[in-house]
N, C-alpha and C positions, 0 to 999 in steps of 0.2 A: 394129440395122441385121444382115442376113446376110452372111456372108462367101461372095464368090463365088470365091473361091481356096482350094479344101481346102488346099494346101501353105501359103496363107499363115497358116491356122488352126493347124496342125503347128508352124509356127516360133515362132509367137506363143506357144503352149502350153510348146513346148522350151526357149524363151528364160524363160519366168516361172518356169517350176521348177528352171532353175538359179541363179537368184536366192536360192533358199532354205537351200542352205549358205552363200552370201556374205551372208545376214543373220546367221545363226549365228555364224559366224566372227567378224562385225564385231562383234556384240554381246560373245561368249565372250571375245574377246582386246582390248577398247577400252584407248584410250591413258590412262585415267584410274585412277589408284590407289584403292583403298579402305582409309580410314583405319580403325584396330582401335577404334572408338569406340562407345559403348551402343546408337546407332541401327542400326551395323552389326550386331552382335551380335543384338539384338531380332530385325532382319529374318531372319538366319540362322537363331536358334532357332524362330522361328514356323515357317519353312519345315521343320526337324526335326518339329515337333509336327504340324503338316498330313500331313506326306508319308510320314513314316515310323512315328507312333505315332496319326495320325488323332484329335488332341486339339485341342479350342479353343485359340486362342492368347490369347485376350480378357483372361486376367488375369495374361499376360506381362509383366513389369516389368524391365528392367536398369539398375543404378544403379554406378557407378564398378566396371565389370567383373561384375560380382554379378547373376547371374539369379535373380528371385524367380517362382515359382508358387503359384497356389493347389490344394490337395489337390483340392475341391470339381469342378475342371475335368479331374482326371487317373480318373474313374472308368474301372476296368478296362485302365488303364495301369499296367506293371511299373515301378515308380518307379526301381528299379537300374539298370534297363538306360536309361532314359530320360535319368539322371542322367549316364552313363557317355558318352550321345551327345553331350550338351550339354556336356560338360567337354572336347571334342575339339574345340570352337568356338576357332578364334584371339582370345584375347584374355580369354576367360571365368575369372574368378578363382575361382568358386563358386558352388555353385548349391542354394537353397534353397526346398523346399515346404512352405507353409505350413498349417498344419492338420492333419498327421499326423506320427506318429512309425515309422518302417518301417524294417526290416532294412538297410543299407546293404551295397553290392556289395565286394568284396573291395578293390577298387583306388579306391575313394570314400571319403574319411573321413568319419566318424559327424558330424563337426560341421556337415556340408552341410544337415542337415536341422532345420526348427524348428520347435517346436508352438505355436501361435498360433491359437488357435480363434477370438477374433475377429476378426484380419484374413482370416481364410478364409471367416468368415460375409459380410464384406464382397465379398469376390471374388465370391460368389455373388449379392450383390444387385446389383453394377457390371453384371454381364454379359446377353445378352438374356434367358437364362433357366439353369436349372440342367441340371448335367454329364445329356446326353444330350439335346439340348433339339432340336424338330422343326427349328429354324432351321440347325441345322448340316448343312453340303453335304456330300452322300455323292459325287454328280458332279459334277467342276467343269464350268463352261461351257466351250463351244468356241470359242476365242478368233477363231478365222478365219472360223466360220461366219457368211453373212450373215442367216440366219433363226435364229438363235440368240436365245428370247424374253428381252430385258432393255431397259433404258434406254441410246440412244445418238443422236448427233447426227454428222453430217459433211458434208464439201462433196464430191462428186465431180467429176471432169471427163472426160468421154467424148472418146477416142480415134478419129479417123476414122468418126465416125457423122454422118449427115447431117441426123439429127433434132433430137438433144439435144447441147447442150456443158457448160454447169454446171447441176450438180444438187443439190438439197439432200435429203439421207435422213435421215430417223429412224427409232428403235423405240421403243415403249412399252410392256413389259411386264415379266415378271419368274417366277421359279419360286415357286411359295407351298407350302412343307412343309406337312402338316397332321397326318403321324402317323411316328412312328420306334420302332424296337423291334428284337430280335433277329430276325436270319434264317438261312436254314441256312447248313450248313457254317461256323458258328462266324464270320458275318459280319454286317453291319447292312442293315435295311430300312427304306425312307422312302417314303410316299405323298405326292404331292404335286399340284399345280394348273400348269401353263404355260398362261400367254395372253400375246399380245402382238398389237401393231397396228404395219406396215410401213408409210411412207410416201414419196413422191418427190414434190418439187416443181420445175420448170421455171424455173431462174433465171434464164434469157435472154429471158422475156414482162415487160409490164409490171407482172403482179400477182403474179407467182411462181406461175403454175399447178401446181395439183394434178394431178399425172400418175397417181399409181396409188395405190391403197390396197389391203394385203394382210390380213386379219386371220384368227389360228389360235390355238387354246385347245384345251385336253385335260386327260386325267389322266394322272399317269407314276408308275412305281414304277424306285425307284433302289435299288442293292444298292453295298455296299462289303467288300470281306477284303483286309487289307494292301494292297499296290498295286495291285489288280484292283478294276475299279468298274463298272457297268451300268447301261441305261438301256433300260426299255421302257414304251412312250406309246401311247396311242391318242387322235388328235387329228383335227379339222376345221380346213380352211382356205377359205377364200373369198378372191377375189379381185374388186377394184371399180376402173372407170376414174375419173378426176376428171371433175366435170363441167366444168369449165373446160376441159381440154383436151379434151374432148370436143364442145363447143360450139365452140370455136376451129378445129380439126381433120377436125371430121364424119367422125369413125370410126366403125366399127360396134363395138359392145360384145359382150365375150366374155362368156359366163356359166360364169366358168373357178371351179371348188369341186370338194373331193373330201375324201372322209374315208379317213385313212391310220394304219397302225400303224407304229411303227419300235423297233429294235433294234440298241443299241451297246455294244459292250465298249471298256473304257480299261484300258489297263496304264503305270503311273508307273516307266521305266526306270531313273531316279533321282531326286534333289531336282530336278532340272534340268530332265530330259527325259520327254516323255509321248508316247504312240502312242495311235490309236484306231481303231475301223473299225465298220463298222456296214450297214444296210439298212432302207430302207421299202419298204412295198406300199400301195397304193391299192386300197382294196376298194367305191369307192362314187364314179366319177370322174364330172364333168360338165366337157367332152363325154365322151360313154360311151366313143369311142374311143381315148382317153387311153391309152397304155400305160402300166402298171403301178408298174413296178420300177426304184429307184436304187438305186446303193452311195454310201457316205459313208466318206472314212479321211481321216488326217491325222496331223501332228506337232505339238509344241509346246515352247518352249522356254521354260525362267524361271531366269533366272540368279541362283546363289544368293549374288552378291555385290550388295551396294547402292553408290552413288555419291553423291557431294554431300552428304556427312554422312549418308547414309542417307536421302535423299530420291527419289532416282530407281532404279527395279530393272529392267534390261532385259528386254525379252520377245519374242519371235518366235514365228510359228505359220504351217503351211499347211495348208490345207481342201482337198479335191478330191471332187468328185460324178460320178457318170458316169449317165444317165439312159438307160433304154431308149426313150424316147419321143424322144428324140436322138441316135438310133442309138450310145450308149456314149461320144459326146465328152465331153472332160473339160470341167469348170466348176472353175477352178482361182482360188482365193480366200488371198493371201496378205496377211501384217499383221506391220510390227514397228515397235517402238516402246519405252515402258518404262510402266511403273506407278508412280504417285506415293504415294508411302508417309510417313505420318505418325500418329503414335500420338494426336495430339491433334485431329485434322480426320477429316475422311471423306474425304481424301484417297487414304488405303489402299483405298479399292474404285473407283479414277479409271485406266482405262488411255488414254493417248493413242498413236493408232498412224497410221503410213502404210501405205495400201492399197495392194494391184494384184488386180483382177478381170478374168479371162479366159474366156467361155464365155456360152450362153444365158441371155437374163436371169432372175432370180432374181423378178422382179415379176410375179406372173399374168397380168395381161392381154397382157405383152408377151414370155412365154415362149419364141415361136419365133424372137425377134428376138438375134441375135448381138452380144454388146457386148462393149468392154474400157476401164476407167476406172482412172485414179487416184483415192486419196481420201486426206484427212485427218481422221481422225473420233476422238471421244470416245466412251469405254465405261463404263458405268456398273454394277458389280454390290453386290447387296446381298446 
């Protein structure tokens, strides 16, 4: 639905942006207190490994306050610095690295090291691959981006929309890493494929009519050095109106597709906060008169504490796009919720989020329509 009043659009976006600090304050200062147990320590230690040392936490285990790590997971990591950082976590009694004997830092007792080759080899077998596996992620997903390739499903309720009310939205896709190696300036490079399909259904119709399908696929290059990470990709995007929607509404289908390139840069301010920004450029649009540029930027919060015995980790994110096609009006996407964490299940890959969107529709056939909705969604990251 297109807005008739420009001021209404401005106020809606302003109010949406005001929710960002509210989300972050609520999550960061929640009334629940985290107990210092093994689940809490494991979640905090995993964050340290991933954010500060860019190491995989797959072999990480915690028992009675003692952190155990496999040396085969820590190739290229200064073990003394790592142990010093882990011992600063509240409740940690000792850190043991299985599979290597190394010189201990001055402020760490030498008995924190254990030589256990058999356990180290088991750690190698239990993970997805050996140290440096292509499956290690160099550029984290953009949590609030409605078009980040991943698996998701959710219920959207449109506000003040004369055409849609309740909508089911889903995405089917993922980033598939193919190669990983050393990059320039002491960083790491990764080559992969991104592919996804995005669909929406009208839940207010008898057969839940398919409204729109968008398909996206391309090749991507990822880079990380310390707190900096980057993404460059070339991709194709095509949009298709649903047959049932077309039959029931008699609308004219638009041949909406394009090839584009994108570049994104991300910086981890701390263990909890991340910011990013970038630009996309369409070089083969259809229709030909589509304007070609848009910018994207945002911020994310991942709480360093977990709650309910380590089960829930609060999270929040904001993503904003400004398209030349829409006179640079903002498309605001906000998300707040929590990540389910459990070392025994796939829960450590699931985010449950309450979302808000205000701007031109991300669904290709309806890109001229201005929409606003609230949503409850589940996101799966592998």
